[in-house]
C-alpha positions as CSV (number, residue, x, y, z in Angstrom):
1,M,0.0,0.0,0.0
2,S,1.5,3.3,-1.0
3,T,0.1,6.9,-0.7
4,F,3.0,9.1,-1.9
5,N,2.3,10.4,-5.4
6,F,5.7,10.0,-6.9
7,P,4.6,10.0,-10.6
8,L,3.1,13.5,-10.1
9,L,6.3,14.8,-8.4
10,L,8.6,13.2,-11.1
11,T,6.4,14.5,-14.0
12,T,6.4,18.0,-12.5
13,I,10.2,18.1,-12.1
14,V,10.8,16.8,-15.6
15,F,8.4,19.4,-17.0
16,L,10.0,22.3,-15.1
17,T,13.6,21.3,-15.9
18,G,12.7,20.8,-19.5
19,I,11.0,24.2,-19.8
20,I,13.9,26.0,-18.1
21,W,16.4,24.4,-20.4
22,L,14.3,25.1,-23.5
23,L,13.6,28.8,-22.6
24,D,17.3,29.3,-22.1
25,I,18.1,27.9,-25.6
26,L,15.4,29.9,-27.3
27,F,15.7,33.3,-25.6
28,F,18.6,33.7,-23.1
29,K,21.6,31.8,-24.3
30,K,22.3,33.9,-27.4
31,R,21.9,37.2,-25.4
32,R,24.2,36.0,-22.7
33,L,26.9,34.9,-25.1
34,K,26.6,38.0,-27.2
35,K,27.3,40.1,-24.1
36,N,30.1,37.9,-22.8
37,P,31.2,34.9,-25.0
38,S,32.8,33.3,-21.9
39,A,29.8,33.7,-19.6
40,N,28.8,30.7,-17.6
41,E,25.3,29.3,-17.5
42,P,23.2,30.3,-14.5
43,K,23.2,27.5,-11.9
44,L,19.5,26.9,-12.4
45,V,20.0,26.3,-16.2
46,E,23.1,24.2,-15.6
47,Y,21.2,21.9,-13.2
48,S,18.2,21.7,-15.5
49,R,20.3,20.8,-18.5
50,S,22.1,18.2,-16.5
51,F,19.2,16.5,-14.8
52,F,16.4,16.8,-17.5
53,P,17.6,13.9,-19.7
54,I,18.2,11.6,-16.7
55,L,14.8,12.4,-15.1
56,L,13.1,12.0,-18.5
57,L,14.6,8.6,-18.9
58,V,13.5,7.6,-15.4
59,L,10.0,8.9,-16.1
60,V,9.7,6.9,-19.4
61,I,11.0,3.7,-17.8
62,R,8.8,4.0,-14.7
63,S,5.6,5.0,-16.6
64,F,5.8,2.7,-19.6
65,I,8.2,-0.2,-18.8
66,V,8.7,-1.2,-15.1
67,Q,8.4,0.4,-11.7
68,P,9.2,-0.8,-8.1
69,Y,6.5,-1.4,-5.5
70,R,7.2,-2.0,-1.8
71,V,4.8,-4.4,-0.1
72,P,3.9,-3.1,3.4
73,T,1.5,-5.8,4.6
74,G,1.1,-9.6,4.8
75,S,-2.2,-9.8,2.8
76,L,-0.5,-11.8,0.0
77,E,1.5,-14.2,2.3
78,P,3.0,-16.7,1.7
79,T,3.5,-15.6,-1.9
80,I,4.7,-12.1,-1.1
81,L,6.1,-11.1,2.3
82,P,6.0,-7.6,4.0
83,G,9.1,-5.8,2.9
84,D,9.3,-7.4,-0.5
85,L,10.1,-5.0,-3.3
86,I,8.3,-6.0,-6.4
87,A,9.0,-5.2,-10.1
88,V,5.8,-4.2,-11.8
89,N,5.3,-4.6,-15.5
90,Q,3.8,-1.2,-16.6
91,F,2.6,-2.3,-20.0
92,A,1.1,-5.6,-19.2
93,Y,-2.4,-4.1,-19.1
94,G,-1.8,-1.3,-21.6
95,L,0.3,1.9,-21.9
96,K,-1.1,4.8,-19.8
97,L,-0.1,8.4,-19.6
98,P,1.6,9.2,-16.3
99,V,-0.5,11.2,-13.8
100,L,-3.5,11.3,-16.1
101,N,-3.7,7.5,-16.1
102,K,-5.4,7.5,-19.5
103,K,-4.8,4.4,-21.6
104,I,-3.3,5.2,-25.0
105,I,-2.4,1.7,-26.2
106,S,-4.2,-1.6,-25.3
107,I,-1.8,-4.5,-25.0
108,G,-3.3,-7.0,-22.6
109,E,-5.9,-7.6,-19.9
110,P,-5.6,-9.1,-16.4
111,K,-5.9,-12.9,-16.2
112,I,-7.1,-15.0,-13.3
113,G,-4.1,-15.7,-11.1
114,D,-2.2,-12.4,-11.9
115,I,-0.6,-10.4,-9.1
116,A,-1.9,-6.9,-9.9
117,V,-1.0,-3.5,-8.6
118,F,-3.9,-1.0,-8.7
119,R,-5.3,2.2,-7.2
120,W,-7.6,1.4,-4.3
121,P,-11.2,2.2,-5.3
122,V,-11.9,3.7,-1.9
123,N,-9.0,6.1,-2.1
124,P,-7.3,6.2,-5.5
125,S,-4.2,7.9,-4.0
126,V,-3.4,4.6,-2.3
127,D,-1.9,1.7,-4.3
128,F,-2.8,-1.9,-3.5
129,I,-1.5,-5.3,-4.6
130,K,-3.7,-8.4,-4.7
131,R,-4.3,-11.5,-6.8
132,V,-6.9,-11.4,-9.6
133,V,-9.5,-14.0,-9.0
134,G,-12.3,-12.8,-11.2
135,V,-12.4,-11.0,-14.6
136,P,-15.4,-9.3,-16.2
137,G,-18.4,-11.7,-16.5
138,D,-17.0,-14.3,-14.1
139,H,-19.3,-15.8,-11.4
140,V,-17.1,-15.9,-8.3
141,I,-18.2,-17.9,-5.2
142,Y,-16.2,-18.1,-2.0
143,K,-17.8,-20.6,0.3
144,N,-16.3,-22.5,3.3
145,K,-13.0,-20.9,2.4
146,I,-13.0,-22.4,-1.1
147,L,-13.1,-20.5,-4.4
148,Y,-15.4,-21.4,-7.3
149,I,-14.9,-19.6,-10.6
150,N,-17.8,-20.1,-13.0
151,G,-18.8,-23.2,-11.2
152,K,-15.3,-24.7,-11.2
153,E,-13.7,-25.4,-7.9
154,A,-10.2,-24.0,-7.2
155,T,-8.9,-27.3,-5.8
156,Q,-6.9,-27.2,-2.6
157,K,-4.1,-29.4,-1.2
158,I,-3.1,-29.0,2.4
159,L,0.7,-28.6,2.7
160,G,0.9,-28.3,6.5
161,D,0.8,-26.0,9.4
162,A,2.2,-22.4,9.1
163,V,2.4,-19.1,11.0
164,D,0.9,-15.8,9.9
165,Y,3.3,-13.2,11.3
166,E,1.4,-10.1,12.3
167,P,2.3,-7.0,14.4
168,S,-0.7,-7.7,16.7
169,G,0.4,-11.3,17.3
170,N,1.2,-14.5,15.3
171,L,-1.6,-16.8,14.2
172,N,-1.5,-20.5,13.6
173,V,-2.8,-21.2,10.1
174,Q,-2.7,-23.8,7.4
175,K,-0.6,-23.5,4.3
176,I,-2.5,-24.8,1.3
177,Q,-1.7,-25.1,-2.4
178,E,-4.6,-23.7,-4.5
179,N,-5.1,-24.4,-8.2
180,L,-6.8,-21.3,-9.6
181,N,-7.7,-22.1,-13.2
182,G,-4.4,-23.7,-13.7
183,V,-2.4,-21.2,-11.7
184,K,-1.0,-23.1,-8.7
185,H,0.1,-21.0,-5.8
186,D,0.1,-21.2,-2.0
187,I,-2.4,-19.5,0.3
188,L,-2.8,-19.2,4.1
189,V,-6.1,-20.2,5.7
190,N,-7.2,-20.0,9.3
191,P,-9.3,-23.2,9.8
192,Y,-10.4,-22.0,13.3
193,G,-11.9,-18.6,12.5
194,G,-10.9,-15.6,10.4
195,Q,-13.3,-14.3,7.7
196,L,-16.2,-16.7,7.9
197,G,-18.6,-14.9,5.5
198,D,-19.4,-16.4,2.1
199,F,-19.5,-14.5,-1.2
200,D,-21.4,-15.0,-4.4
201,V,-20.9,-12.3,-7.0
202,V,-20.8,-11.8,-10.8
203,V,-18.0,-9.5,-11.9
204,P,-19.4,-6.5,-13.9
205,K,-18.0,-5.4,-17.3
206,G,-14.9,-3.3,-16.9
207,Y,-14.2,-4.5,-13.3
208,Y,-12.1,-7.1,-11.6
209,F,-12.4,-9.1,-8.3
210,M,-9.2,-9.1,-6.2
211,M,-8.2,-11.2,-3.2
212,G,-5.2,-11.7,-1.0
213,D,-3.5,-15.1,-0.6
214,N,-3.6,-14.6,3.1
215,R,-7.3,-15.3,2.9
216,D,-8.3,-14.6,6.5
217,D,-6.1,-11.5,6.9
218,S,-6.7,-9.5,3.7
219,A,-8.8,-6.4,3.0
220,D,-9.8,-7.0,-0.6
221,S,-12.8,-7.1,-3.0
222,R,-14.7,-9.0,-0.3
223,D,-14.6,-5.8,1.8
224,W,-14.6,-2.9,-0.6
225,G,-15.8,-4.3,-3.9
226,F,-14.6,-4.5,-7.5
227,V,-11.6,-2.8,-9.0
228,P,-12.4,-0.7,-12.2
229,E,-10.2,-1.3,-15.2
230,K,-9.1,2.4,-15.2
231,D,-7.5,1.9,-11.8
232,L,-5.1,-0.9,-12.9
233,I,-1.4,0.0,-12.8
234,G,0.5,-3.1,-13.8
235,K,1.4,-6.7,-13.1
236,G,3.9,-7.8,-10.5
237,F,6.3,-10.4,-11.9
238,I,9.4,-10.7,-9.7
239,V,10.8,-9.9,-6.2
240,W,14.0,-7.9,-6.8
241,M,14.7,-7.1,-3.1
242,S,13.3,-8.1,0.3
243,W,13.9,-6.5,3.7
244,D,13.0,-8.1,7.0
245,S,12.1,-5.2,9.2
246,E,11.9,-7.4,12.3
247,K,15.4,-8.9,12.0
248,H,16.8,-5.8,10.1
249,R,18.4,-7.7,7.3
250,I,18.0,-8.6,3.7
251,R,16.1,-11.8,2.8
252,W,18.6,-12.9,0.2
253,H,16.7,-16.1,-0.6
254,R,13.7,-14.0,-1.7
255,I,15.6,-12.1,-4.4
256,G,14.6,-13.3,-7.8
257,T,11.4,-15.0,-6.7
258,V,9.1,-15.1,-9.8
259,L,5.5,-14.3,-9.1
């Protein structure tokens, strides 16, 4: 979950440095050199000229190719741990203009099983990461802690006991392998409590149903509803760094984990 609007800040800085450099080239540089051929650039122009190409490259890469995302919570455990830094494919669900978030090129659509980063429908300034479990038109049922997609059960295989590590206290849970339309991944389930409510919904056109892999400790579409297509950001595909905030060390074994 992230609230800092870095794309807006980066876009603003790129725009300002570019404008300053361009105005100097068009209007001020010739006058300055005409008066004094050996005159130095003003510091503001020098910094703008130096930083503009670098910042523009960062903006292009971050907006259209890949961006980092830090996972702050355990809602996707055991697939993703708190402190994991995820690389997010920015063009997986289409190219969008930075800040405006307007799609300019359609490339692909989310598929069931994807790990997706999106703007939280309740507060679009906050970014969330969850697993896609329902696409437009899907009939999604979550009953007795088992998913059914269009009448097909997402089969489960118990792998053993596990622990859900939470700031408020650790919980004993079960680690289960789930087969979600051919996408096999591990989930955590609390067999003794947790979220006991059942859900039966049809995903509307242009919307997606998201859930965390930590099924009994995840605020997701079961709580705040569907995610509109316009709020999608990208697809998480690899863990490129992981920091254990409790033990204050890098989780080297997590680096390179493919999602």
